[in-house]
C-alpha atoms as a printed R data frame, in Angstrom:
    type eleno elety resid chain resno       x      y      z
1   ATOM     1    CA   UNK     A     1   0.041 -0.030 -0.002
2   ATOM     2    CA   UNK     A     2   1.312  3.522 -0.869
3   ATOM     3    CA   UNK     A     3   2.277  5.808  1.933
4   ATOM     4    CA   UNK     A     4  -0.347  8.210  0.836
5   ATOM     5    CA   UNK     A     5  -3.144  5.685  1.814
6   ATOM     6    CA   UNK     A     6  -1.755  4.955  5.202
7   ATOM     7    CA   UNK     A     7  -2.919  6.589  8.300
8   ATOM     8    CA   UNK     A     8  -1.362  9.435 10.394
9   ATOM     9    CA   UNK     A     9  -1.977  9.883 13.945
10  ATOM    10    CA   UNK     A    10  -1.568 13.510 15.397
11  ATOM    11    CA   UNK     A    11  -1.090 14.380 19.103
12  ATOM    12    CA   UNK     A    12  -1.871 17.849 20.399
13  ATOM    13    CA   UNK     A    13  -1.116 18.161 24.246
14  ATOM    14    CA   UNK     A    14  -2.063 20.690 26.509
15  ATOM    15    CA   UNK     A    15  -1.511 21.246 30.129
16  ATOM    16    CA   UNK     A    16  -4.470 19.013 31.212
17  ATOM    17    CA   UNK     A    17  -5.634 17.579 27.893
18  ATOM    18    CA   UNK     A    18  -4.470 15.499 24.909
19  ATOM    19    CA   UNK     A    19  -6.315 15.972 21.580
20  ATOM    20    CA   UNK     A    20  -5.755 13.562 18.669
21  ATOM    21    CA   UNK     A    21  -6.676 13.043 15.126
22  ATOM    22    CA   UNK     A    22  -6.306 10.219 12.645
23  ATOM    23    CA   UNK     A    23  -5.942 11.153  8.897
24  ATOM    24    CA   UNK     A    24  -5.730  9.336  5.631
25  ATOM    25    CA   UNK     A    25  -4.602 11.178  2.360
26  ATOM    26    CA   UNK     A    26  -7.512 12.075 -0.032
27  ATOM    27    CA   UNK     A    27  -7.306 14.240 -3.269
28  ATOM    28    CA   UNK     A    28  -4.056 15.788 -2.266
29  ATOM    29    CA   UNK     A    29  -5.111 16.650  1.248
30  ATOM    30    CA   UNK     A    30  -5.583 14.963  4.584
31  ATOM    31    CA   UNK     A    31  -9.071 13.387  5.225
32  ATOM    32    CA   UNK     A    32 -10.078 13.153  8.927
33  ATOM    33    CA   UNK     A    33 -11.198  9.649  9.955
34  ATOM    34    CA   UNK     A    34 -11.341 10.014 13.924
35  ATOM    35    CA   UNK     A    35 -10.786 12.704 16.374
36  ATOM    36    CA   UNK     A    36 -11.093 13.084 20.034
37  ATOM    37    CA   UNK     A    37  -9.601 14.276 23.278
38  ATOM    38    CA   UNK     A    38  -8.947 13.382 26.821
39  ATOM    39    CA   UNK     A    39  -9.845 16.166 29.013
40  ATOM    40    CA   UNK     A    40  -9.169 16.860 32.644
41  ATOM    41    CA   UNK     A    41  -6.058 14.847 32.861
42  ATOM    42    CA   UNK     A    42  -5.204 14.454 36.511
43  ATOM    43    CA   UNK     A    43  -8.582 15.519 37.711
44  ATOM    44    CA   UNK     A    44 -11.490 13.636 39.001
45  ATOM    45    CA   UNK     A    45 -13.903 15.096 36.266
46  ATOM    46    CA   UNK     A    46 -11.754 13.870 33.344
47  ATOM    47    CA   UNK     A    47 -13.425 12.676 30.173
48  ATOM    48    CA   UNK     A    48 -12.561 10.728 27.011
49  ATOM    49    CA   UNK     A    49 -14.335 11.660 23.897
50  ATOM    50    CA   UNK     A    50 -14.170 10.280 20.480
51  ATOM    51    CA   UNK     A    51 -15.841 11.412 17.318
52  ATOM    52    CA   UNK     A    52 -16.161 10.009 13.663
53  ATOM    53    CA   UNK     A    53 -15.241 12.284 10.715
54  ATOM    54    CA   UNK     A    54 -18.744 13.681 10.530
55  ATOM    55    CA   UNK     A    55 -18.938 14.617 14.168
56  ATOM    56    CA   UNK     A    56 -20.921 11.532 15.380
57  ATOM    57    CA   UNK     A    57 -20.030 10.788 18.781
58  ATOM    58    CA   UNK     A    58 -18.615  7.335 19.225
59  ATOM    59    CA   UNK     A    59 -17.493  7.501 22.814
60  ATOM    60    CA   UNK     A    60 -18.041  9.775 25.744
61  ATOM    61    CA   UNK     A    61 -17.061  8.427 29.113
62  ATOM    62    CA   UNK     A    62 -15.981  9.691 32.422
63  ATOM    63    CA   UNK     A    63 -12.312  8.567 32.736
64  ATOM    64    CA   UNK     A    64  -9.761  9.657 35.272
65  ATOM    65    CA   UNK     A    65  -6.320  9.619 33.706
66  ATOM    66    CA   UNK     A    66  -3.603 10.447 35.981
67  ATOM    67    CA   UNK     A    67  -1.180 11.453 33.235
68  ATOM    68    CA   UNK     A    68  -0.888 12.145 29.459
69  ATOM    69    CA   UNK     A    69   0.762  8.711 29.115
70  ATOM    70    CA   UNK     A    70  -2.243  6.877 30.581
71  ATOM    71    CA   UNK     A    71  -4.621  8.961 28.362
72  ATOM    72    CA   UNK     A    72  -2.415  7.977 25.351
73  ATOM    73    CA   UNK     A    73  -3.001  4.392 26.191
74  ATOM    74    CA   UNK     A    74  -6.632  4.800 25.971
75  ATOM    75    CA   UNK     A    75  -6.469  6.619 22.735
76  ATOM    76    CA   UNK     A    76  -4.307  3.854 21.247
77  ATOM    77    CA   UNK     A    77  -6.878  1.172 22.331
78  ATOM    78    CA   UNK     A    78  -9.549  3.218 20.667
79  ATOM    79    CA   UNK     A    79  -7.731  3.316 17.336
80  ATOM    80    CA   UNK     A    80  -7.694 -0.396 17.485
81  ATOM    81    CA   UNK     A    81 -11.287 -0.602 18.425
82  ATOM    82    CA   UNK     A    82 -12.817  1.999 15.870
83  ATOM    83    CA   UNK     A    83 -10.294  1.752 12.982
84  ATOM    84    CA   UNK     A    84  -8.444 -1.460 13.322
85  ATOM    85    CA   UNK     A    85  -5.285  0.226 12.208
86  ATOM    86    CA   UNK     A    86  -1.843  1.260 13.398
87  ATOM    87    CA   UNK     A    87  -0.525  4.597 12.053
88  ATOM    88    CA   UNK     A    88   2.465  4.827  9.738
89  ATOM    89    CA   UNK     A    89   3.455  7.958 11.504
90  ATOM    90    CA   UNK     A    90   2.645  9.938 14.650
91  ATOM    91    CA   UNK     A    91   2.932 13.627 14.618
92  ATOM    92    CA   UNK     A    92   3.604 15.426 17.937
93  ATOM    93    CA   UNK     A    93   2.831 19.151 18.482
94  ATOM    94    CA   UNK     A    94   5.955 20.655 20.174
95  ATOM    95    CA   UNK     A    95   5.202 24.075 21.691
96  ATOM    96    CA   UNK     A    96   8.874 25.172 21.933
97  ATOM    97    CA   UNK     A    97  11.991 23.586 20.592
98  ATOM    98    CA   UNK     A    98  14.488 26.315 21.577
99  ATOM    99    CA   UNK     A    99  16.841 27.912 19.100
100 ATOM   100    CA   UNK     A   100  18.026 24.866 17.418
101 ATOM   101    CA   UNK     A   101  14.677 23.265 16.628
102 ATOM   102    CA   UNK     A   102  12.518 25.478 14.465
103 ATOM   103    CA   UNK     A   103  11.583 23.273 11.561
104 ATOM   104    CA   UNK     A   104   9.150 20.349 11.355
105 ATOM   105    CA   UNK     A   105  11.332 17.077 11.101
106 ATOM   106    CA   UNK     A   106  11.677 13.490 12.107
107 ATOM   107    CA   UNK     A   107  12.251 12.579 15.655
108 ATOM   108    CA   UNK     A   108  15.696 11.153 16.181
109 ATOM   109    CA   UNK     A   109  17.715 10.366 19.463
110 ATOM   110    CA   UNK     A   110  19.680 13.546 18.677
111 ATOM   111    CA   UNK     A   111  16.458 15.694 18.456
112 ATOM   112    CA   UNK     A   112  15.384 14.466 21.743
113 ATOM   113    CA   UNK     A   113  18.764 15.168 23.289
114 ATOM   114    CA   UNK     A   114  18.500 18.804 21.821
115 ATOM   115    CA   UNK     A   115  15.031 19.130 23.121
116 ATOM   116    CA   UNK     A   116  16.150 17.937 26.455
117 ATOM   117    CA   UNK     A   117  18.864 20.548 26.447
118 ATOM   118    CA   UNK     A   118  16.382 23.281 25.625
119 ATOM   119    CA   UNK     A   119  14.060 22.717 28.665
120 ATOM   120    CA   UNK     A   120  15.094 26.026 30.188
121 ATOM   121    CA   UNK     A   121  13.404 27.799 27.405
122 ATOM   122    CA   UNK     A   122  10.010 26.329 28.223
123 ATOM   123    CA   UNK     A   123  10.115 24.345 31.565
124 ATOM   124    CA   UNK     A   124   6.271 24.093 31.616
125 ATOM   125    CA   UNK     A   125   6.110 22.457 28.206
126 ATOM   126    CA   UNK     A   126   9.174 20.524 27.056
127 ATOM   127    CA   UNK     A   127   9.434 17.935 29.875
128 ATOM   128    CA   UNK     A   128   5.807 16.803 29.272
129 ATOM   129    CA   UNK     A   129   6.402 16.800 25.579
130 ATOM   130    CA   UNK     A   130   9.449 14.615 25.838
131 ATOM   131    CA   UNK     A   131   7.527 12.147 28.252
132 ATOM   132    CA   UNK     A   132   4.648 11.886 25.697
133 ATOM   133    CA   UNK     A   133   7.011 11.398 22.703
134 ATOM   134    CA   UNK     A   134   8.794  8.548 24.383
135 ATOM   135    CA   UNK     A   135   5.573  6.863 25.489
136 ATOM   136    CA   UNK     A   136   4.230  7.092 22.023
137 ATOM   137    CA   UNK     A   137   7.486  5.557 20.538
138 ATOM   138    CA   UNK     A   138   6.972  2.578 22.909
139 ATOM   139    CA   UNK     A   139   3.166  2.349 21.953
140 ATOM   140    CA   UNK     A   140   3.767  2.864 18.171
141 ATOM   141    CA   UNK     A   141   7.121  1.313 17.922
142 ATOM   142    CA   UNK     A   142   7.012  0.814 13.949
143 ATOM   143    CA   UNK     A   143   5.771  4.288 13.200
144 ATOM   144    CA   UNK     A   144   7.740  7.296 12.114
145 ATOM   145    CA   UNK     A   145   7.586  9.976 14.743
146 ATOM   146    CA   UNK     A   146   7.453 13.657 13.665
147 ATOM   147    CA   UNK     A   147   8.032 16.928 15.586
148 ATOM   148    CA   UNK     A   148   5.843 19.752 14.492
149 ATOM   149    CA   UNK     A   149   7.043 22.899 16.167
150 ATOM   150    CA   UNK     A   150   4.613 25.692 17.007
151 ATOM   151    CA   UNK     A   151   7.462 28.220 16.453
152 ATOM   152    CA   UNK     A   152   8.248 27.170 12.880
153 ATOM   153    CA   UNK     A   153   5.928 29.506 11.198
154 ATOM   154    CA   UNK     A   154   7.434 32.455 12.829
155 ATOM   155    CA   UNK     A   155  11.030 31.862 11.795
156 ATOM   156    CA   UNK     A   156  10.433 34.116  8.911
157 ATOM   157    CA   UNK     A   157  10.290 37.339 11.366
158 ATOM   158    CA   UNK     A   158  12.962 39.875 10.485
159 ATOM   159    CA   UNK     A   159  15.585 40.667 13.227
160 ATOM   160    CA   UNK     A   160  13.976 43.835 14.295
161 ATOM   161    CA   UNK     A   161  11.075 41.500 15.455
162 ATOM   162    CA   UNK     A   162  12.955 38.573 16.611
163 ATOM   163    CA   UNK     A   163  15.762 40.306 18.532
164 ATOM   164    CA   UNK     A   164  14.845 41.627 21.974
165 ATOM   165    CA   UNK     A   165  16.244 44.761 23.324
166 ATOM   166    CA   UNK     A   166  18.976 43.122 25.341
167 ATOM   167    CA   UNK     A   167  22.821 42.933 24.886
168 ATOM   168    CA   UNK     A   168  23.347 40.981 21.680
169 ATOM   169    CA   UNK     A   169  25.108 38.167 23.259
170 ATOM   170    CA   UNK     A   170  21.719 37.003 24.632
171 ATOM   171    CA   UNK     A   171  20.200 36.919 21.202
172 ATOM   172    CA   UNK     A   172  23.192 34.786 20.061
173 ATOM   173    CA   UNK     A   173  22.405 32.366 23.055
174 ATOM   174    CA   UNK     A   174  18.748 32.048 21.836
175 ATOM   175    CA   UNK     A   175  17.049 34.586 23.937
176 ATOM   176    CA   UNK     A   176  14.603 35.988 21.259
177 ATOM   177    CA   UNK     A   177  10.984 36.383 20.112
178 ATOM   178    CA   UNK     A   178   9.986 32.794 19.083
179 ATOM   179    CA   UNK     A   179   6.258 33.212 18.612
180 ATOM   180    CA   UNK     A   180   3.686 30.423 19.067
181 ATOM   181    CA   UNK     A   181   0.405 29.040 17.662
182 ATOM   182    CA   UNK     A   182   2.296 28.608 14.598
183 ATOM   183    CA   UNK     A   183   0.418 25.378 13.574
184 ATOM   184    CA   UNK     A   184  -2.979 27.399 13.869
185 ATOM   185    CA   UNK     A   185  -1.681 30.320 11.685
186 ATOM   186    CA   UNK     A   186  -0.220 27.722  9.100
187 ATOM   187    CA   UNK     A   187  -3.644 26.153  8.743
188 ATOM   188    CA   UNK     A   188  -5.305 29.460  8.104
189 ATOM   189    CA   UNK     A   189  -2.722 30.369  5.391
190 ATOM   190    CA   UNK     A   190  -3.357 26.899  3.781
191 ATOM   191    CA   UNK     A   191  -7.111 27.344  4.046
192 ATOM   192    CA   UNK     A   192  -7.186 30.774  2.442
193 ATOM   193    CA   UNK     A   193  -4.679 29.777 -0.228
194 ATOM   194    CA   UNK     A   194  -4.667 31.991 -3.337
195 ATOM   195    CA   UNK     A   195  -7.411 34.236 -1.735
196 ATOM   196    CA   UNK     A   196  -4.942 35.250  1.072
197 ATOM   197    CA   UNK     A   197  -4.457 38.908  0.673
198 ATOM   198    CA   UNK     A   198  -1.100 40.804  1.266
199 ATOM   199    CA   UNK     A   199  -1.778 42.271  4.714
200 ATOM   200    CA   UNK     A   200  -3.428 39.929  7.177
201 ATOM   201    CA   UNK     A   201  -3.818 40.034 10.952
202 ATOM   202    CA   UNK     A   202  -4.609 36.733 12.637
203 ATOM   203    CA   UNK     A   203  -5.895 36.348 16.228
204 ATOM   204    CA   UNK     A   204  -5.751 33.032 17.839
205 ATOM   205    CA   UNK     A   205  -7.794 33.581 21.085
206 ATOM   206    CA   UNK     A   206  -8.341 30.965 23.806
207 ATOM   207    CA   UNK     A   207  -6.872 30.253 27.160
208 ATOM   208    CA   UNK     A   208  -3.619 30.918 25.537
209 ATOM   209    CA   UNK     A   209  -3.943 33.855 22.984
210 ATOM   210    CA   UNK     A   210  -1.696 35.517 20.454
211 ATOM   211    CA   UNK     A   211  -1.911 37.809 17.574
212 ATOM   212    CA   UNK     A   212   0.290 37.719 14.381
213 ATOM   213    CA   UNK     A   213   1.011 39.859 11.454
214 ATOM   214    CA   UNK     A   214   1.163 38.062  8.336
215 ATOM   215    CA   UNK     A   215   2.674 39.827  5.225
216 ATOM   216    CA   UNK     A   216   2.487 38.065  1.818
217 ATOM   217    CA   UNK     A   217   1.918 34.782  3.588
218 ATOM   218    CA   UNK     A   218   4.666 34.989  6.077
219 ATOM   219    CA   UNK     A   219   4.803 35.945  9.833
220 ATOM   220    CA   UNK     A   220   6.628 39.267 10.216
221 ATOM   221    CA   UNK     A   221   5.601 39.813 13.942
222 ATOM   222    CA   UNK     A   222   3.884 38.174 16.694
223 ATOM   223    CA   UNK     A   223   2.641 38.943 20.265
224 ATOM   224    CA   UNK     A   224   4.165 36.142 22.152
225 ATOM   225    CA   UNK     A   225   7.954 36.283 22.858
226 ATOM   226    CA   UNK     A   226  10.493 34.076 24.331
227 ATOM   227    CA   UNK     A   227   7.664 32.021 25.867
228 ATOM   228    CA   UNK     A   228   4.018 31.699 25.543
229 ATOM   229    CA   UNK     A   229   3.511 33.928 28.526
230 ATOM   230    CA   UNK     A   230   4.083 37.256 26.791
231 ATOM   231    CA   UNK     A   231   1.799 39.212 24.502
232 ATOM   232    CA   UNK     A   232  -1.930 39.896 25.014
233 ATOM   233    CA   UNK     A   233  -3.750 39.278 28.244
234 ATOM   234    CA   UNK     A   234  -4.689 35.611 28.505
235 ATOM   235    CA   UNK     A   235  -6.709 33.189 30.600
236 ATOM   236    CA   UNK     A   236  -4.186 32.669 33.483
237 ATOM   237    CA   UNK     A   237  -1.157 34.353 31.967
238 ATOM   238    CA   UNK     A   238  -0.216 38.031 32.224
239 ATOM   239    CA   UNK     A   239   0.894 38.784 28.736
240 ATOM   240    CA   UNK     A   240   3.480 41.634 28.387
241 ATOM   241    CA   UNK     A   241   4.428 43.105 31.696
242 ATOM   242    CA   UNK     A   242   6.642 45.797 32.922
243 ATOM   243    CA   UNK     A   243   9.648 43.955 33.995
244 ATOM   244    CA   UNK     A   244   9.899 46.090 36.966
245 ATOM   245    CA   UNK     A   245   6.902 44.341 38.433
246 ATOM   246    CA   UNK     A   246   9.032 41.158 38.587
247 ATOM   247    CA   UNK     A   247  11.914 43.059 40.290
248 ATOM   248    CA   UNK     A   248   9.326 44.514 42.885
249 ATOM   249    CA   UNK     A   249   7.902 41.035 43.606
250 ATOM   250    CA   UNK     A   250  11.180 39.503 44.028
251 ATOM   251    CA   UNK     A   251  12.340 42.089 46.413
252 ATOM   252    CA   UNK     A   252   9.057 42.875 48.261
253 ATOM   253    CA   UNK     A   253   7.786 39.250 48.558
254 ATOM   254    CA   UNK     A   254  11.090 37.240 48.039
255 ATOM   255    CA   UNK     A   255   9.545 35.355 45.216
256 ATOM   256    CA   UNK     A   256  12.082 32.970 43.447
257 ATOM   257    CA   UNK     A   257  11.945 31.928 39.707
258 ATOM   258    CA   UNK     A   258   9.687 28.968 40.380
259 ATOM   259    CA   UNK     A   259   7.252 30.997 42.262
260 ATOM   260    CA   UNK     A   260   7.290 33.859 39.718
261 ATOM   261    CA   UNK     A   261   6.605 31.251 36.999
262 ATOM   262    CA   UNK     A   262   3.574 29.794 38.842
263 ATOM   263    CA   UNK     A   263   2.200 33.093 39.322
264 ATOM   264    CA   UNK     A   264   2.621 34.653 35.857
265 ATOM   265    CA   UNK     A   265   1.318 31.368 34.059
266 ATOM   266    CA   UNK     A   266  -1.415 30.083 36.430
267 ATOM   267    CA   UNK     A   267  -2.909 32.992 38.628
268 ATOM   268    CA   UNK     A   268  -2.908 36.054 36.375
269 ATOM   269    CA   UNK     A   269  -4.669 37.345 33.242
270 ATOM   270    CA   UNK     A   270  -8.335 36.983 33.102
271 ATOM   271    CA   UNK     A   271  -7.899 34.970 36.464
272 ATOM   272    CA   UNK     A   272  -5.992 37.737 38.139
273 ATOM   273    CA   UNK     A   273  -8.625 40.479 37.307
274 ATOM   274    CA   UNK     A   274 -11.450 38.345 38.321
275 ATOM   275    CA   UNK     A   275 -10.495 36.633 41.517
276 ATOM   276    CA   UNK     A   276  -9.751 33.089 39.844
277 ATOM   277    CA   UNK     A   277 -12.046 32.782 36.907
278 ATOM   278    CA   UNK     A   278 -10.266 32.241 33.664
279 ATOM   279    CA   UNK     A   279 -13.102 30.995 31.536
280 ATOM   280    CA   UNK     A   280 -14.414 33.635 29.186
281 ATOM   281    CA   UNK     A   281 -17.926 32.173 29.008
282 ATOM   282    CA   UNK     A   282 -18.383 32.164 32.717
283 ATOM   283    CA   UNK     A   283 -17.044 35.785 32.840
284 ATOM   284    CA   UNK     A   284 -19.469 36.850 30.275
285 ATOM   285    CA   UNK     A   285 -22.242 35.363 32.404
286 ATOM   286    CA   UNK     A   286 -20.989 37.204 35.434
287 ATOM   287    CA   UNK     A   287 -20.768 40.390 33.615
288 ATOM   288    CA   UNK     A   288 -24.409 40.075 32.699
289 ATOM   289    CA   UNK     A   289 -25.251 40.044 36.233
290 ATOM   290    CA   UNK     A   290 -23.393 43.186 36.979
291 ATOM   291    CA   UNK     A   291 -19.956 41.696 38.250
292 ATOM   292    CA   UNK     A   292 -17.501 44.505 38.053
293 ATOM   293    CA   UNK     A   293 -14.472 42.322 38.227
294 ATOM   294    CA   UNK     A   294 -15.694 40.132 35.400
295 ATOM   295    CA   UNK     A   295 -16.309 43.291 33.251
296 ATOM   296    CA   UNK     A   296 -12.811 44.494 33.855
297 ATOM   297    CA   UNK     A   297 -11.418 41.269 32.855
298 ATOM   298    CA   UNK     A   298 -13.055 41.170 29.627
299 ATOM   299    CA   UNK     A   299 -12.404 44.869 28.800
300 ATOM   300    CA   UNK     A   300  -8.653 44.248 29.492
301 ATOM   301    CA   UNK     A   301  -8.604 41.200 27.435
302 ATOM   302    CA   UNK     A   302 -10.315 42.825 24.367
303 ATOM   303    CA   UNK     A   303  -8.260 46.087 24.644
304 ATOM   304    CA   UNK     A   304  -5.022 44.255 24.578
305 ATOM   305    CA   UNK     A   305  -6.009 42.410 21.432
306 ATOM   306    CA   UNK     A   306  -7.467 45.551 19.850
307 ATOM   307    CA   UNK     A   307  -4.185 47.594 20.506
308 ATOM   308    CA   UNK     A   308  -2.276 44.739 19.016
309 ATOM   309    CA   UNK     A   309  -4.250 44.647 15.821
310 ATOM   310    CA   UNK     A   310  -3.739 48.349 15.485
311 ATOM   311    CA   UNK     A   311  -0.049 48.070 15.923
312 ATOM   312    CA   UNK     A   312   0.115 45.445 13.277
313 ATOM   313    CA   UNK     A   313  -1.840 47.588 11.016
314 ATOM   314    CA   UNK     A   314   0.747 50.330 11.549
315 ATOM   315    CA   UNK     A   315   3.452 47.874 10.847
316 ATOM   316    CA   UNK     A   316   1.983 46.720  7.465
317 ATOM   317    CA   UNK     A   317   0.432 49.977  6.350
318 ATOM   318    CA   UNK     A   318  -3.076 48.742  6.747
319 ATOM   319    CA   UNK     A   319  -5.021 45.481  7.134
320 ATOM   320    CA   UNK     A   320  -6.621 43.640  4.252
321 ATOM   321    CA   UNK     A   321  -8.210 40.964  6.393
322 ATOM   322    CA   UNK     A   322  -8.578 40.069 10.062
323 ATOM   323    CA   UNK     A   323  -8.871 36.442 11.046
324 ATOM   324    CA   UNK     A   324 -10.129 35.206 14.351
325 ATOM   325    CA   UNK     A   325  -9.584 31.527 15.443
326 ATOM   326    CA   UNK     A   326  -9.222 29.670 18.737
327 ATOM   327    CA   UNK     A   327 -11.908 28.921 21.271
328 ATOM   328    CA   UNK     A   328 -12.751 32.314 21.937
329 ATOM   329    CA   UNK     A   329 -12.093 33.740 18.579
330 ATOM   330    CA   UNK     A   330 -14.263 31.355 16.942
331 ATOM   331    CA   UNK     A   331 -17.088 31.115 19.245
332 ATOM   332    CA   UNK     A   332 -17.688 34.391 21.149
333 ATOM   333    CA   UNK     A   333 -19.506 36.922 18.782
334 ATOM   334    CA   UNK     A   334 -19.677 39.168 21.843
335 ATOM   335    CA   UNK     A   335 -15.805 39.214 22.358
336 ATOM   336    CA   UNK     A   336 -15.121 39.676 18.681
337 ATOM   337    CA   UNK     A   337 -17.537 42.476 18.429
338 ATOM   338    CA   UNK     A   338 -15.992 44.325 21.461
339 ATOM   339    CA   UNK     A   339 -12.269 43.914 19.987
340 ATOM   340    CA   UNK     A   340 -13.438 45.275 16.640
341 ATOM   341    CA   UNK     A   341 -15.195 48.084 18.340
342 ATOM   342    CA   UNK     A   342 -13.142 51.208 17.351
343 ATOM   343    CA   UNK     A   343 -11.294 49.587 14.431
344 ATOM   344    CA   UNK     A   344 -13.631 50.934 11.663
345 ATOM   345    CA   UNK     A   345 -10.820 53.551 10.773
346 ATOM   346    CA   UNK     A   346  -8.788 50.738  9.472
347 ATOM   347    CA   UNK     A   347 -11.565 49.849  7.095
348 ATOM   348    CA   UNK     A   348 -12.208 46.679  8.739
349 ATOM   349    CA   UNK     A   349 -15.776 46.275  7.557
350 ATOM   350    CA   UNK     A   350 -17.624 42.755  8.086
351 ATOM   351    CA   UNK     A   351 -16.584 41.515  4.795
352 ATOM   352    CA   UNK     A   352 -12.859 41.904  5.741
353 ATOM   353    CA   UNK     A   353 -13.223 40.059  8.975
354 ATOM   354    CA   UNK     A   354 -13.464 36.319  9.036
355 ATOM   355    CA   UNK     A   355 -13.745 33.410 11.574
356 ATOM   356    CA   UNK     A   356 -12.530 29.837 11.283
357 ATOM   357    CA   UNK     A   357 -11.357 26.866 13.258
358 ATOM   358    CA   UNK     A   358  -7.706 26.343 14.539
359 ATOM   359    CA   UNK     A   359  -6.977 23.179 12.610
360 ATOM   360    CA   UNK     A   360  -3.685 22.396 14.211
361 ATOM   361    CA   UNK     A   361  -4.155 18.679 13.841
362 ATOM   362    CA   UNK     A   362  -4.896 18.790 10.161
363 ATOM   363    CA   UNK     A   363  -1.976 21.001  9.520
364 ATOM   364    CA   UNK     A   364   0.335 18.540 11.471
365 ATOM   365    CA   UNK     A   365  -0.970 15.598  9.306
366 ATOM   366    CA   UNK     A   366   0.016 17.618  6.143
367 ATOM   367    CA   UNK     A   367   3.540 18.115  7.423
368 ATOM   368    CA   UNK     A   368   3.891 14.641  8.314
369 ATOM   369    CA   UNK     A   369   2.798 13.270  5.044
370 ATOM   370    CA   UNK     A   370   5.221 15.715  3.188
371 ATOM   371    CA   UNK     A   371   8.134 14.529  5.462
372 ATOM   372    CA   UNK     A   372   7.243 10.790  4.854
373 ATOM   373    CA   UNK     A   373   7.645 11.320  1.062
C-alpha cells in the first residue's frame, strides 16, 4: 500500500488535555477519519471523547487519567477498536524547541537530546512533551515519529521583530522572540490559499492567546515572545508586563523563579482580574449580572487584542483581512465585536473579518505526509 493511503495520528497536548486526530490522504489533502480528546487529565472530572469524521459521537465516558501517558494508552486502544489500524506516522505538536529546533522534522535520538537541552526555554512544556513522545514511541514502535514545532511558522520574522532589546550576546544564546500558535496560523494560510491577501492580522484567542502580522503569507511579527507567557492578556497568563513588576515581587515578597513562573502562568490574566475565573464564557455570564471584576477582565482582554491589531496595521500600512480563530475567537460573537469596536478607521468592515477553526491537527498531518515522502 502506498504511503499516501496509510493513516497518520496527530497528538496535540495541553496542560491537562490530549487531543488527537487520525488522517488518511485523499485528493491531495488529509481526510479526517477519527478525532477526540482526553480532557481533565489528573482531575476527578476527566473525560474521554471520540468522534467520527462527520462529528458523530462514538464514545463519551468519564475517565480519570492520571497522566498524558495513561490518556495515550486509552487513545491507542480506541484506534484499534474503531479503525483496526496502526498509524504509519505519529505527529507531535511541540510548543517550543528552543533555538536549534524550529523546523518540522523526524524525531531522532539527537533531536530528543537537543530538546532535552532546551528545557530552560520552556520548563512548563518541554518535559511533558518529551515524556509523551517517548511513551508514544513505545506504543507505536513501528511508526515514524515527527515533531511539529509551534515556533516554525514564525522563523520568517526579521531581526527587528525577533531580537529583543537586550545585549546582543543574549540573542546569540537563543533569547529571542519565537512566537507560538504557528500550526494554527499555518492552517489559516493553507485554508485561504490563493485568496490570502497581502496584509493579514490573525488572532488565535483561547486560554492562551496571540496575534500575528502576516505579510504576503509570512509571519513578520507576533505578540508572544521568548515564551507563551508574553503578548496579550490571557486566561491565566499576564501577557506583556513591565519587568519592574517582577523585580518588585522578587524584592518585596522574596519570590524566586519558580514562584514567579507559577504566578505569571497560572494566577494572572483574566483569573487575576476576576479573583480566579479564567473561562471567558463564565466571565460573560458574570458580567451580565453586573459583576465589575468580570467586566474589567473582559475589557482588559479585548483592549489588549485591539491594541495589538492596531499596532500590526501600522506595521503593514493597513489591514486587508482580520482572521479570528481559537476557542474564544471562533465561538464568542460578543468578544469579537468588542475587540473590533473602534477599528472601523482601518476599514475593517464585516466583509474583511473572517472566523475559522484552528486546524492544528490537520496541519500537522499535512507536514507529516510531506516529510514521509
